[in-house]
N, C-alpha and C positions, 0 to 999 in steps of 0.2 A: 558395444557403443550405444545402441538404441535404448538399452536398459538404463544407462546413465543419463541419457537425454530425457527419458520419461521421468526418472527420479528427480532431475533438475526441474522439470516442469511442475511436478507435484510439490516440490519444496517451495518453488516460487509462488504457486497458488496458495500454499499454506501460509506464507508470510503476508500475502495480500489479505487473506481471510482473518488473520490475527489483527492486522491493522484495522480492517473494517469493523471488527468486533468492538473496537474502542471508539466508535463514532456514535454510540447511543445504545439504548436499552434493547432495541429490536432492529438490528441492521438488516435482517432478512426481509422485513416488511416495510422498510423505510423507502418511500417513493423517490427520495433524492438519490438513492443508491441504485436506481434501476439501470442507468447507463453503465455503472461499474459492473453490475452483475452480468449484463449482456456482453460487455467486453471480456470479462473473465471467462464466460462460457465459450467464447470464440478464441481464447488464448491470445488476445490482443493486449499483451502485457504492458507495452508502452502507453497505450490508451488507458489501461487500468491505473497505472501509476499517475498519469496526469489527472485523471478524474478524482482519485482519492486525495491527491495533493490539493486540488481545488477545494474539495469538500472539507478536508482537514483544516485548511487555512480559514475558511469561512466559519467553521465551528470552534476555532481556537482549541484544537484537539490536544490530548494529553501527550506527555513525553513518550509513553508506551506506544502510542499510535505512530509517532515519528520514528521511533527506533525500529519498529516492525517494517514500516515503509522503507526505511533506509536499507534494511537487509534485503528486502525485495528488489530495491533499485540495484543493489550490487549484483544480485542474482541475474538480472537481465542486462547487465553491462552499462548501467546508468550511474556509475560511481560518482560522476561529477555533481549529481543532485544531492548527495549525502551531506556535503558541506552546508547546504541550505537548511537541511533538516537539523543538523547539529546546532546551527545558529538559532533556530526556532526553539530548540530544547534549552539552550543557554539563556535566551531571552526570557523564557518562562520561569527560569530558576532565579533570575536576578531581578 
C-alpha cells in the first residue's frame, strides 16, 4: 500500500512539474514560481494547484499547461476544477 501511495505522490509531482515547464523558458529560476516550488517541496498539492492555476491564468498559459494541470488535479481528487481548465482550453481554440 505505501508503495502505491508513494507512486501516486511522484506521479502527481510529475504532472505539476510538466505544467510548470509550460510557464516560461526558465521555470526553475522564475521568482513568480517561488511559492509553487515551496508548496511542492512540502507536498502541499492543493496549494500547488491553486498557485499554478493563478499564475497560468495571469500568463494566459498554453493548452498543454492546462491539460497537465488537469491531470494533476484529478490525481489529488480535485476533479471539479478540470471543467474550468477544459473551458480555458476551448476558449483559446475559438
